[in-house]
Each structure stands twice: as structure tokens, then as C-alpha cells.
C-alpha positions in Angstrom: -42.0 -29.8 91.7 -43.8 -26.5 90.8 -47.4 -25.8 91.6 -48.0 -23.9 88.4 -48.2 -25.2 84.8 -46.4 -23.1 82.3 -46.8 -22.8 78.6 -45.1 -20.9 75.8 -44.3 -21.0 72.0 -41.1 -23.0 71.6 -40.6 -22.1 67.9 -40.6 -18.3 67.9 -43.3 -15.9 66.8 -42.6 -15.6 63.1 -45.2 -16.9 60.6 -44.2 -20.5 59.6 -45.7 -23.8 58.4 -45.6 -25.3 61.9 -45.5 -23.8 65.4 -44.7 -25.6 68.6 -46.3 -24.8 71.9 -44.8 -26.4 75.0 -46.5 -27.1 78.4 -44.9 -28.2 81.6 -46.2 -28.7 85.1 -48.6 -30.7 87.2 -51.7 -29.8 85.2 -50.2 -30.6 81.8 -52.0 -33.9 81.4 -55.4 -32.4 82.4 -55.0 -29.4 80.1 -54.0 -31.5 77.1 -57.0 -33.8 77.7 -59.3 -30.8 77.9 -57.9 -29.4 74.6 -58.3 -32.7 72.7 -61.3 -34.2 74.4 -59.5 -37.5 74.5 -57.2 -39.5 76.8 -53.5 -38.9 76.8 -51.6 -40.8 74.1 -48.7 -43.2 74.6 -45.6 -41.4 75.8 -43.2 -40.0 73.2 -45.3 -40.8 70.2 -46.6 -38.2 67.8 -50.4 -38.5 67.4 -52.8 -36.5 65.3 -55.4 -34.6 67.3 -58.0 -31.9 66.8 -57.5 -29.1 69.3 -60.6 -27.4 70.7 -61.4 -24.6 73.1 -62.4 -26.3 76.3 -64.7 -23.3 77.2 -67.0 -23.4 74.2 -65.9 -26.5 72.3 -65.0 -24.5 69.1 -62.3 -25.9 66.9 -58.8 -24.3 67.2 -56.6 -26.4 64.8 -55.7 -29.9 63.7 -52.2 -30.9 64.5 -49.9 -33.3 66.4 -49.6 -34.0 70.1 -46.6 -35.4 72.0 -46.8 -36.4 75.6 -43.7 -36.7 77.9 -44.6 -37.8 81.4 -42.2 -36.8 84.2 -39.6 -37.3 85.5 -38.3 -38.5 82.1 -38.9 -35.2 80.3 -36.8 -32.2 79.5 -38.0 -30.3 82.6 -38.4 -33.4 84.8 -42.2 -32.7 85.0 -45.1 -33.7 82.9 -44.5 -32.0 79.6 -46.4 -31.9 76.3 -45.9 -30.3 72.9 -48.6 -29.1 70.5 -47.5 -29.0 66.9 -50.0 -26.7 65.2 -50.1 -24.6 62.0 -47.8 -21.6 62.3 -50.1 -18.8 61.4 -50.4 -15.9 63.9 -54.1 -16.4 64.4 -53.9 -20.1 65.0 -51.1 -19.6 67.5 -52.9 -16.8 69.3 -56.2 -18.8 69.6 -54.4 -21.8 71.2 -52.5 -19.5 73.6 -55.7 -17.8 74.6 -57.3 -21.1 75.3 -54.4 -22.2 77.4 -54.5 -18.9 79.4 -58.1 -19.8 80.5 -57.1 -23.1 82.0 -56.8 -23.2 85.8 -53.3 -23.2 87.2 -51.8 -22.2 83.8 -49.7 -19.2 83.0 -47.3 -18.0 80.3 -43.7 -19.1 80.9 -40.9 -16.6 81.6 -37.8 -16.6 79.4 -35.7 -19.6 80.1 -38.2 -21.1 82.6 -38.4 -24.5 81.0 -34.6 -24.9 81.2 -34.6 -23.4 84.7 -37.0 -26.1 85.9 -34.8 -28.7 84.2 -31.9 -27.5 86.3 -34.0 -27.3 89.6 -35.3 -30.8 88.9 -31.8 -32.2 88.4 -32.2 -32.9 84.7 -29.1 -30.8 83.9 -26.4 -28.9 85.7 -25.8 -25.2 85.4 -23.0 -25.4 82.8 -25.2 -27.6 80.6 -28.0 -25.0 80.9 -25.6 -22.3 79.8 -24.6 -24.5 76.9 -28.2 -24.6 75.8 -28.6 -20.9 75.6 -25.2 -20.6 73.8 -26.4 -23.2 71.3 -29.5 -21.1 70.6 -27.4 -17.9 70.3 -24.6 -19.5 68.2 -24.0 -17.7 64.9 -20.9 -19.5 63.6 -19.8 -23.1 63.2 -17.1 -22.8 65.9 -19.6 -21.3 68.3 -22.1 -24.1 67.6 -19.5 -26.8 68.2 -18.4 -25.3 71.5 -22.0 -24.7 72.7 -23.0 -28.3 71.8 -20.1 -29.8 73.7 -21.0 -27.8 76.8 -24.7 -28.6 76.4 -23.7 -32.3 76.3 -21.8 -32.0 79.5 -18.1 -31.5 78.6 -17.4 -28.8 81.0 -19.5 -30.5 83.7 -17.4 -33.7 83.4 -14.2 -31.6 83.8 -15.5 -29.9 86.8 -16.7 -33.2 88.3 -13.1 -34.5 87.9 -11.7 -31.5 89.8 -14.4 -31.9 92.5 -13.6 -35.6 93.0 -9.9 -34.7 93.5 -10.9 -32.0 96.0 -13.3 -34.3 97.8 -10.5 -36.8 98.3 -8.1 -34.1 99.5 -10.8 -32.8 101.9 -11.3 -36.2 103.3 -7.6 -36.6 104.0 -7.5 -33.2 105.6 -10.5 -34.0 107.8 -9.0 -37.3 108.8 -5.9 -35.6 110.3 -8.2 -33.4 112.4 -10.9 -35.9 113.4 -8.7 -39.0 114.0 -5.4 -37.7 115.5 -4.9 -40.8 117.6 -5.4 -43.2 114.7 -2.5 -44.9 112.9 -2.5 -42.7 109.8 0.4 -42.7 107.4 3.1 -40.4 108.5 3.5 -38.8 105.1 -0.3 -38.2 104.6 0.1 -34.4 104.5 3.2 -34.6 102.2 1.2 -36.7 99.7 -1.8 -34.5 99.9 0.4 -31.4 99.4 1.8 -32.9 96.2 -1.7 -33.6 94.9 -2.9 -30.1 95.9 0.0 -28.5 94.1 -0.7 -30.5 91.0 -4.3 -29.6 91.0 -3.5 -25.9 91.7 -1.1 -25.9 88.7 -3.8 -27.5 86.5 -6.3 -24.8 87.5 -3.6 -22.1 86.8 -3.0 -23.5 83.3 -6.8 -23.2 82.7 -6.8 -19.6 83.9 -3.8 -18.8 81.7 -5.2 -20.4 78.6 -5.9 -17.1 76.9 -9.7 -17.0 77.5 -10.3 -19.0 74.4 -13.7 -20.2 75.4 -14.9 -16.7 76.3 -13.5 -15.2 73.1 -15.1 -17.9 71.0 -18.5 -17.3 72.7 -18.3 -13.5 72.6 -16.3 -13.0 69.3 -12.6 -12.3 68.6 -11.9 -8.6 68.4 -9.6 -7.6 65.5 -8.4 -4.0 65.2 -6.8 -2.5 62.0 -4.4 0.3 62.9 -2.0 2.4 61.1 -1.3 5.9 59.8 -3.7 7.6 57.4 -3.9 6.3 53.8 -2.3 2.9 54.3 -5.5 1.1 53.2 -7.2 0.2 56.5 -10.7 0.9 55.3 -10.1 -0.9 52.1 -8.9 -3.9 54.0 -12.0 -3.9 56.2 -14.3 -3.6 53.1 -12.6 -6.5 51.4 -12.9 -8.7 54.4 -16.5 -7.7 54.9 -17.3 -8.2 51.3 -19.1 -4.8 51.1 -18.4 -1.0 51.4 -18.7 -0.8 55.2 -16.2 2.0 55.5 -15.6 5.1 53.4 -12.5 5.0 51.3 -10.9 8.2 50.1 -7.3 9.4 49.3 -7.8 12.3 51.7 -6.1 11.7 55.0 -8.3 11.5 58.1 -11.4 10.2 56.3 -12.1 7.7 59.1 -12.9 9.7 62.3 -14.6 7.0 64.4 -14.2 3.3 64.9 -16.2 1.4 62.3 -17.1 -2.1 63.5 -18.2 -5.1 61.3 -19.3 -8.5 62.7 -18.0 -11.3 60.5 -18.3 -15.1 60.3 -14.6 -15.7 59.5 -14.3 -19.3 58.4 -16.6 -20.4 61.2 -15.2 -18.1 63.9 -17.0 -15.0 65.2 -14.9 -11.9 64.5 -15.6 -8.2 65.2 -13.4 -6.2 62.8 -12.6 -2.6 63.7 -11.4 0.0 61.2 -9.8 2.9 63.1 -8.8 6.4 62.5 -5.3 7.0 61.1 -2.7 7.3 63.8 -0.8 10.6 63.5 -0.4 13.9 65.4 -3.8 15.3 64.8 -4.5 19.1 65.0 -8.2 19.1 64.6 -10.2 18.2 67.7 -12.5 15.7 66.0 -9.6 13.8 64.4 -7.7 13.8 67.7 -10.7 12.2 69.4 -10.7 9.6 66.6 -7.1 8.8 67.3 -7.8 8.4 71.0 -10.6 6.0 70.1 -8.4 4.1 67.7 -5.8 3.6 70.5 -8.5 2.3 72.8 -9.8 -0.1 70.2 -6.2 -1.4 69.7 -5.7 -1.9 73.4 -8.9 -3.8 73.7 -8.3 -6.1 70.7 -7.3 -9.7 70.7 -5.6 -9.3 67.3 -4.0 -6.1 65.9 -3.4 -5.8 62.2 -0.7 -3.1 61.9 -0.7 -1.6 58.5 2.0 0.4 56.7 2.6 1.5 53.1 5.7 2.5 51.1 4.2 6.0 50.3 3.4 6.8 54.0 6.2 7.7 56.4 4.3 7.6 59.7 4.4 4.5 61.9 2.2 3.0 64.6 3.2 4.3 68.0 4.1 1.6 70.6 1.2 2.5 72.9 -1.2 1.3 70.2 -0.1 -2.3 70.9 -0.2 -2.2 74.6 -3.0 -4.8 75.0 -2.1 -7.8 77.1 -1.5 -10.9 75.1 -2.4 -9.2 71.8 -1.5 -11.1 68.6 0.2 -8.8 66.1 0.0 -9.1 62.3 2.3 -6.8 60.4 1.0 -5.9 56.9 2.9 -3.8 54.3 0.1 -2.7 51.9 0.3 -1.4 48.3 2.8 -4.1 47.4 2.1 -3.6 43.7 3.1 0.1 43.9 5.8 1.2 41.5 8.6 3.6 42.3 7.0 6.4 40.5 3.9 6.1 42.6 5.5 6.3 45.9 5.8 10.1 45.7 2.1 10.4 46.3 -1.0 8.4 47.2 -2.9 6.7 44.4 -6.7 6.7 44.9 -7.2 3.7 42.6 -5.0 1.6 44.8 -6.8 2.7 48.0 -10.2 1.8 46.5 -9.5 -2.0 46.4 -11.0 -4.6 44.2 -12.4 -7.7 46.0 -12.8 -9.6 42.8 -9.2 -9.3 41.8 -7.3 -12.7 41.5 -5.0 -13.3 44.5 -1.3 -14.0 44.1 1.4 -15.2 46.5 3.4 -12.7 48.5 7.2 -12.8 49.0 8.4 -14.3 52.3 10.2 -12.5 55.0 9.5 -9.3 57.0 6.0 -7.8 57.2 3.4 -9.5 55.1 3.5 -7.9 51.6 -0.1 -7.2 50.5 -2.1 -5.2 47.9 -5.7 -5.0 48.9 -6.3 -3.5 45.5 -4.8 -6.2 43.3 -4.9 -9.2 45.6 -1.1 -9.6 45.9 -0.5 -11.6 49.1 -4.2 -11.9 49.8 -4.1 -15.7 50.4 -1.0 -15.3 52.6 -2.8 -12.6 54.6 -5.9 -14.7 55.1 -3.8 -17.7 56.2 -2.0 -15.4 58.8 -5.3 -14.1 60.0 -6.8 -17.6 60.2 -3.9 -18.8 62.3 -4.2 -15.8 64.6 -7.9 -16.3 65.2 -7.5 -20.0 65.9 -4.7 -19.2 68.4 -6.9 -16.8 70.2 -10.2 -18.8 70.1 -9.1 -22.3 69.0 -11.5 -25.1 69.7 -9.4 -27.8 71.3 -10.4 -31.1 72.7 -10.6 -29.9 76.3 -13.8 -28.2 77.5 -13.0 -24.5 78.0 -14.4 -21.9 80.3 -16.9 -19.9 78.4 -18.0 -17.3 80.9 -16.3 -14.8 83.2 -18.1 -16.5 86.2 -16.4 -19.8 85.3 -13.0 -18.2 85.3 -13.7 -16.4 88.6 -14.7 -19.7 90.2 -11.6 -21.5 89.0 -9.4 -18.6 90.1 -11.0 -18.6 93.5 -10.5 -22.4 93.8 -6.8 -22.0 92.8 -6.2 -19.3 95.3 -7.8 -21.4 98.1 -5.5 -24.3 97.2 -2.5 -21.9 97.4 -3.6 -20.8 100.9 -4.0 -24.5 101.9 -0.4 -25.2 100.9 0.7 -22.3 103.1 -1.7 -22.9 106.0 0.2 -23.6 109.3 -2.6 -25.7 110.9 -4.6 -28.7 109.7 -8.0 -27.1 110.3 -7.1 -24.1 108.2 -5.9 -26.4 105.4 -9.2 -28.3 105.5 -11.2 -25.1 105.4 -9.3 -23.8 102.3 -9.8 -27.1 100.5 -13.6 -26.9 101.3 -13.6 -23.4 99.9 -11.9 -24.6 96.7 -14.5 -27.3 96.3 -17.4 -24.9 96.8 -15.9 -22.6 94.2 -15.8 -25.3 91.5 -19.3 -26.4 92.6 -20.7 -23.0 91.6 -19.8 -23.7 87.9 -22.1 -26.7 87.8 -24.6 -25.4 90.3 -23.8 -27.8 93.1 -23.6 -25.1 95.8 -24.6 -21.5 96.4 -26.2 -20.7 93.0 -29.6 -19.2 93.9 -28.3 -15.7 93.4 -26.8 -16.8 90.0 -30.0 -18.2 88.5 -31.5 -14.9 87.3 -28.3 -14.0 85.7 -27.8 -17.4 83.9 -31.4 -17.7 82.6 -32.1 -14.1 81.7 -30.7 -14.5 78.2 -32.9 -17.4 77.3 -35.8 -16.9 74.9 -39.4 -17.7 75.9 -40.3 -21.3 75.4 -36.9 -22.7 76.3 
């Protein structure tokens, strides 16, 4: 338990009808009694109380009090919540009164959840799920974060740990009890189990980083030669004029990024400079940035048009595991128009009614008239879901999760190749410790500042 009692607003600092101030620590009960001048209420029942300044007895506010005695609280310590009016002056007066109480201090960001972890109220993966839940901006992010906060990843890691513990016990038995009547094929059976678990961890590593992409956002780059309608496509997807559209080639010089909530999935959409042999230095730099954006993308929308002869160079699609969507824009262009660009087609009309596109080859589309728009959205939806699909299994949502699983898999590979029983046992122990770092079972002190630094104050 901690010696200090911490307090902080748990509902943000904006003006609101109600504000919540949370306290946790050994002096919580005494502080609450001093603020109300009355005994503590029954646990987990909201009661109306007048809050006063213990120093001079002046009234602060009239609100609700909730009392959560430890260890059955969020932090595992004595905890209380003051539900007061959400005006800045009321909130400030209550915080000043709390600051004058002995043994009390303002909480640091994430300190309530950090105490919950240190007091065994949650594991590290659940704590990360809490901060992801606070930060979630789309429905898919919310669902993934909620599952992690409820322990889905923890349960999966615990299942791996149980298998590793059993394997470690078998390996230790061979070392510690060589004269006992152990099964002759004990190592062969253990090797088969190690191989199966190693393969399962490999499949998790090779799953396409879906959890991380869903948490951080799917990166979609629109690439193609000048004047094929890249900026118009970005504007229509964004629902606003985020990029300049003009018939003049080379209008887009830099990467224009727009963050979207695409049907519940977080997407960062990038409009890039037209890919061609640029002579001007600024346009050439824009082309280099466009290629970098394409290589870093999860999905590349490769656009072409019947009135543009240039094509996308192969190096633009060099990203590992990239999902490609081929789009042939200006599908409504007539033969007489192909001789030159039509600014009215480049402008686009988001309100235009969509029609179905013909099947086969690149996706036929007209950003201007809506020809093929529904087909394009369906193709993009399928691509986003394939990159960041929310399956039933609990995914790895952070790079540190993936590194730990990779380390565990590599240790199991070494165990299979180890020539001596003691080396096998050590590698299995290392595999177990690596998985334990995901949930916080071992060697996590150096990770705590990293995990909790993204929390808001009061959580």
C-alpha cells in the first residue's frame, strides 16, 4: 500500500453539469469525513452531502459522495468519489481544500490505474486496455479496447503461460530426478508440445499486426500519375475539400493526410503527389514523399485514368504485405474527352447518386458522377477489415506485445535445438518470462512509466 493519498478530477476540466473528483489512499476516509463533517456512509451507496472546507468551515458545494473501502475498490485502496457541480470555481475550491489536507497530493497521470496494477487489481494488459478505451475514437477501437480491458489478452497469455509452466516442470524433472522412473519418451512428448506452442506463437506474430493497426489506425495511400483524380477521391471520402483539386498537373506537392472514421475503423488517408519524372526540384521532392507514403501504407489505392498515359512505378508498391486496390477513374469519360483533361470531372461531386460499376479488371470509377462508388467503398471496406479485422481472438495491440511473443517463440526454437537438458530448461524459462512481461508477471518495473504515461490525470 502507498503512504500518500492522491486526488484528481476524474471527469476532465471542461465546464459541465457534474464533475467527479476521486481520492485513493490511506487517508481517504479521514479526508472525506473532514470535508463532510459526518461519518463515512455505507460502501458503494451514493449519498447526498454538503462539502465544507475543513480549515475554516466554509461551504464548498452540495453534491454526492461514494465510498469504496479497500481492497474491493478500483485501486485496491480506500477510495472515494465526490460528485460536485462542474463549474471551474467549484472544482477549484474543492481541489484547494484537498491540497491542504495532511498526506494528500495531486495524482500523476495514470496513477490510479498504476496503483490498481501494483495492488493486483488488474494486470498490465488490462491497464493498457483501459487507456485504449479512453483514447478510442471509432467503434472498432472501442470494441477491441473493451475486450482487452476485460481481460481477453490476459486470458490468452495465461493459457500460453500454463503450457510453458508444464513444459518447464517436465524439463526440470529430467534434470533434478535423473534416477527416477520417468517415462522414456518424456522429451519427445515435450518436444511435440513445444513445437505446437512455438507454431501457435508464430501464427500470432504473422497475423498482420491487426491489433496494432486497429489501435493506431490503418494507413491508406492514394497513388497515381498527375490528374487521375487522387485529390478528388480523398475529398469525397473525407466529405470536405481537404485537398486542392485543379486540372493543372503537379498541384499536390506534399502528402495531404486526413484522419477518418471509416465505418467504425480508424483510417489515415494520404493524398500524394502525382508520380512522374519531375523536373522541378519541389515536385521531385513531392514524388519522393509520395513513394515513402506508399511504402509505409497498409493499403495502396493505385489510380489511373483513360486520358493519362503514365502508370505507377513498381517501387511505389514495395511495402511488405500491402493490400492493393486498382482503380480506373473517369469511367464516365466519353471518347471525345480522352484527348485532354476535363476540369469538371476532376472536381468531383459527393452528392451525385452512385451507380454500379462493370465487373472485371481494375475497378471502374467516376469520383465525379458516382459510377462505381458503392463497389469502390465495398472494396475499401474489405481491405480495411482484412488489415485490421476484429476477430474473436484477442490480438496483440502494441509493439511490446509482439516483441515479447517473438522472444518467447525464439526461445522455444532454441529449446528444440538445445543439446542438453539444462539448456532446454533455461530456454523454456526464458519463453515463460517473455510472455509474463505482457501481463506484468515479471520484469516490468522499467515498463511502468512507458505504459502509464499516456493516461489522463484522474484515471
